[in-house]
N, C-alpha and C positions, 0 to 999 in steps of 0.2 A: 482302855487307852493303849496306845502302841508303846512298845519298849525300845523302838529303834530311833527315837529322837535323841539328839545330843542336848536338848534343853531339859534340864532337871530342876525341880523345885528344891531349894535348900532345906526348907522345913516342910515335912510331910504332915500337915494338919489333917485331922479327920473332918472331912466336909462331905456334904451331900453331893451326888453327881447329877449334873444337868446334861440334857441331850440337846443338840442343835444341829443344823445343817449348814454345810459349807460347800458351795458349788455342787449341790445335789448329793453330797456324801453325808451320811449320818455319822456324827462324832459325839464324844462325851468328854466332859472335863469337870473338875471340882467347881462347885458353885462359888461365885465371887471372884475368881481369877479374871484377868482381863481377856478380852477376845483374842488379842495377839498372843498372850501366853497360852491360852487354850489351843490355838492353832499350832503354835510351836511344839507344844507337848504332844500333839497328834501327828507330828512329822511334816507339817505344812510350813515351808519357809518362804515361799514366793507368794506374796499377797496381792501384788499388782505388777503391771508392766509400765514402763515409762512411755508417755505418749510419743516421744521422739526417740526412735531407735529400738523400741520394744524390749528393753532390758528388764529382767526380773528384779523386783525390789521386795524387801521384807522388813520386818521390824528392826530398828537400829537402836534408838535411844531408850525405848520402853518408858518414856516419861512425857510424851506429848510435844516434844520440841522439833523433831525432824520431819514429821508428816509422811514417813515412808510406809506406814501401816494403814493407809486410807482404804476403806472398804465400803461396800453397800451393805447396810444392816437393816433388815426388816423394811426394805424399800427406800431407805433414806441413804443418799449418796454422801460421800466425803466425810465419813465417820472415822475417827481415829480409833483403831482397834486396841491400842495400848491404853486408852483412857476410858474404855467402855467395859463394864463387867459383863461376862457371859451370863446369859439367862436361859432358862428352859424354853425350848421351842424357837429360839432365834433362827432366822434365815439370813445367812451371810453369803455374800458373793464377792469375787475379785472385782476390782474396779480398774478397767484397762483403758480408760480414756482420760483426756485432760480435764482438770477441774474447771468448772465454770463459775464465774463470779456473778452474783445477782446484784442488780442495780437497786439501790434503795433511795 
């Protein structure tokens, strides 16, 4: 893991390390932390761009309320990174388009 992130865990529990890919980069994080926390710990702060204006957005509330951490995870779009535990082999991509609602 990179030491240049300003995001630091308060409790350094001994956990297994999992490896995952983000936008083609191989990264690692402690097993069980959220995808958003894993990305922040690896120095990734911009997870998406706004559909209007193209401004960078990143995790804000870290509890599933703000929807700023929307990602594509393992081919599934509109996944909240802060609510999803990182797992070995995950393929994660930035999501830079507007969300689409499905009619039911």
